[in-house]
N, C-alpha and C positions, 0 to 999 in steps of 0.2 A: 334783739328777744335772740340773744345766739347763747344764753345761757340758758334759757329754759327749752330749746329743740334741743342741745344736745343732750340734757336729762332726759327729753321723752324717747328720744334715739335710744339709748342707753339703756331704755327701759325697753322697749322693742326688742332690743337686741337680748336682751333677759329673758324675753318669753319663747325669743327666738329659739333659745338654746332649750329650753324648757321644752318646749314640744318636740326638737330634734332629736331628744333623747327616745323617743317612743313611737319612731315613721312605721305607717301601716299601721299601726293598731286599730281597731276595729269597736272597742272598747274602753275609751278613753274616759278617765273619772276627772275630780273635781282639778281645777288647778284653772291655769293661764295657757292660749296658745295659739300659736300663729302657723294658719294655712297656710299655703303655695299652691294655686290654681293655672294650671295652661289652659288659658280660654281667649278664642279672638287672638291668637294669633302671637299672644304677650302672657307672661306672668300677673297673673292676681293675685290679692292677696288676704284676707282678713284675720283680724284677731276674736277670740272668742274667750269667756270669761264663764268658765262652770263652778255654781256654788260648792261650797263646803257638804249641802247637802246632798247631795246630785249621786242619785243611782237608778240604773237600767231598770227598774224595779216599776216603773211608771213611767207614761208618755210628760216631757215638759215641756213649759209654754215657751220661745222663742221670741224678743224683741230685735229686730235688724236697728242700728244706729246710723245713720249715716250720718259723717258730719261735715261742715261747710268747707265754702270752696276756699281754698287754698291750705286745708287743715289736710289731718291725714287720722290714721284709728285712734291712736294713742289721748291726739289731741280732743278726741272726742269722748274717750274714756274717763278724762279728766275734768273735763268739759263741764260734763254733763250729771259728772256720778254716780255714775247707774250700774256699776259694782256692787256699790252697796245695797242700792233696792233691789238689787238680783240675789243679793245672799237672802235678804230679809225675806223676798215675796215669794221666789223660791221660782227662777225662772232663767234660761241661757241667756245673756249678752253678746249681741254680736257686732266689730263695728268692724266692717271692711271697710280697706281704702279704692278709693279713685285712682285716676291715671293724672299724667300729668310729665313734663319735662323731667323730674326729678322721681327717682324709685319712693324718697319715703316723708317729699314735704309737695306746697304747693300742687296738691290733685283738688281736681272736680269731676263732677259729675254732670253726663248728656242726659242731663233735665229734661233739655226742650228748647227751650229761647236760651237758656244757660245751663253749665256755663262753662269758657274757653277753650280748655286743651281737650276736654273730652265729647266738648259741640263740633269743635273745629275739626276733629278726627273721626268724626261719627262712633264717637265708641257704642258702643253696645251695653251697657249699662243695664237694662232689664233682663237683658239672655244670662250676663254672668251671675245679676242675682238669682236666679231662678237656678243656673249650676252650682251655685253654691249652696242653696239651700238644699241642691241635692247632694249635697256633698255633705252637708250637717249630717242626713237622714243615717246618711252609713255610721256617722262616727257616732253617735247620740241619738237619744231617744227623746225624737222629736212629736210633740204633739201638731199633730197636720191640723187639728181644728185651733190652735189660739199660738199664730204664727202672724208676730204684730211689726208696724212701720216706724219709726219716726227721727228727727234729723232736725239739724238748724240749720236756717238758711237755704243755702245753696243743697244742704241733705234732706231740708224741707221738700222742694221742688221735686227730689228724685221720690220723695215719701210719697208724695204726688202721686208719681208716676207710676210707682210700684201699683198703685190703686187703681191706676186707673188699666194695667199693661197685665198684672197679674192680681186682679180680684178673685179666680180661681185658689193661690193660694194666701193672699194676704190676707186676713182676719179684722182688721181696723187699721186707722193711722191717726199719728200723731205728731201734723207738723210743726217745729216751733220756729218763729220769725223768720216765712219765708211760705211767697203761695203759689198756686198751682200755675205754671210755664209752658204746660203741653197745649199746643193747636186742637187738635183732637181727643178729646176721652169718651170712651165708652165702655164702662165698667161692664163685665158679664154681669155682676151681681151688685146689689145697693152695698158699697163698703161705710162702715161708721168712721165717723172723724170728728175727733177733739184739736180743733187750731186754739194757737197759743200768738198772741201777738203782742209785743209793744207799743203805744203809741210814740215814741219817742225813737222808733225806729228811722233810720239814715241811711241804714243798707239797702232792706224790703220797706218801704213806705204800710205805714198800716193805712192810710187811704190811698195807695198806690200812685201808682206813675214813675218816673227815675227819681232812685233815691241821690241825694245830695253827695253820699261817700260810695256812693255802689262804683263798681269796678267794670261791670258788666254795661253799664246804661240802657238796659231792659228796661221797657215802659211795662212795669208789672203791675197786676192785677191787683186788686187794693185786697184786705183782706176779709172782708163783707162781701167781695163783690164774688170770691174764691168760694164762699160758705154758701151764699145762693144759687151758686150754679151744680154745688153735692147736694142743696136743697131738692132740685129736679133731675139729677141721678138718684137717689133714694127714693123718688117720686113724696116730697113730705113738702106739705104749703107750708109757705113761708106767713101764715098765719098762727101756724101751731107752734107758736114760742111761748118762750117761758121764761123768767130774770129773776137771776141774783147777785148781790153783791158780797163777795168772797176777799177780806184780805185787801182792801184796796184793786181789789180786780171784778170786772162785770160779767159775770156766765150767761149767756146768750144759749140756751137747749132747744132743743129742734129733734122733734120724736112722731114718729108713726105709728100704727094701730103692730106694724111689726118687729118696729124698734131697729131698725135703721138708723140710727141717732148719728148727729149730728152738731155738736157743740163749739160755741165761739167764745174762747178765755180772750176778755182785751184787758191787758193791763198798763193799768195809767203812769205815767213816769219815764215806763222802760225802753229799752234800748232795746238792739242785737245781742240780744245777750238769752242765757238759758237759763226759767223760773226757777231757783235755788240751787244752784250750779255755783259753779266757778267761774270769775272771767279771765279771761287769759291774755286779755291786751288792754289796757288804759282807756279808764272809764270813758278820760277825755275823748277817746277811737270813734271805741262801741256801745258807750252810752252806759245807763244803771240798772243796774238788776231787779229783781224782783223776789226781796227774802221773805216778803212774807209769803208766796205763792211757792208751792213745791210741785213741780212739773211731772218729776215722775210719779207723788204721793197722784196726784190725780187724774197723768193718763195710765196708771195701773190701772185702776177704780174703773175707769172706763173700757179696755180690755177688758176687763176682769165678765161684765157684762158681754160682752158680743165675739161670743167665741164664731169660728168659720158657718158653720153650720146652722145658724140663729137667720131666720130671716128665707124671703122668696130669692126666686133665680130669676133672671128676666129673659 
């Protein structure tokens, strides 16, 4: 896939050029930007897409999209098609880069048990996320009650970790094809979760265990087990469940009277992919897409129901 990577790298260089045209400005407008930050003794980077309708006249919601293991920021942009949803719905889409031996590909997140370089080098990705949010708030009109996180695979693992450790800032999360991989999770408040997972995922298996194609060879929790743990964190009885069928998916929802909702979206036949997104690797490798379900639409509807200031604090 050298041609694909070269094209993506060229796009990143184009965005870098746009960003460097106005260094140090505190009132950036619509467009695509790359920010380089010094954190933890290394240079870290994130890409931000600012919708055409953006203005500083009101605070804007923000969605962090953590790339998958071995990926990088622009791969997450292409895979998720989230820029288009940001333009339509009106939110800032942020794509941070993990770390690795190379600067712009093969990057991972330290999400606890996984993955690769980030775990081996004990990278403080939670601290970087908090630092990045502070930088974003300096540059853009961010609605601090509506900061959300999502991601695929290792990015999903990371979205769970920030929900555990940054629950004072992250209002809700939408992990895709990845479960919780931290040993200890103590959120300061109930964090709403909508979790998407395919039944044919061979990297992070729906029913748990070591995936046939997993690089990390971690013995993962199952998707239902992860959801069960978040029911406990959110003070929701497992009996408070409702279930619906939608376009080849089974949607199981749990909600307590205070609204700390947990939803499991089970996608029959889907592999290690982004529902409604773009497959960057061959089907025989990552499995099928869920073309009839759009994760961006579902998660945004969910996020809108769950600002940070809703619900109880522990």
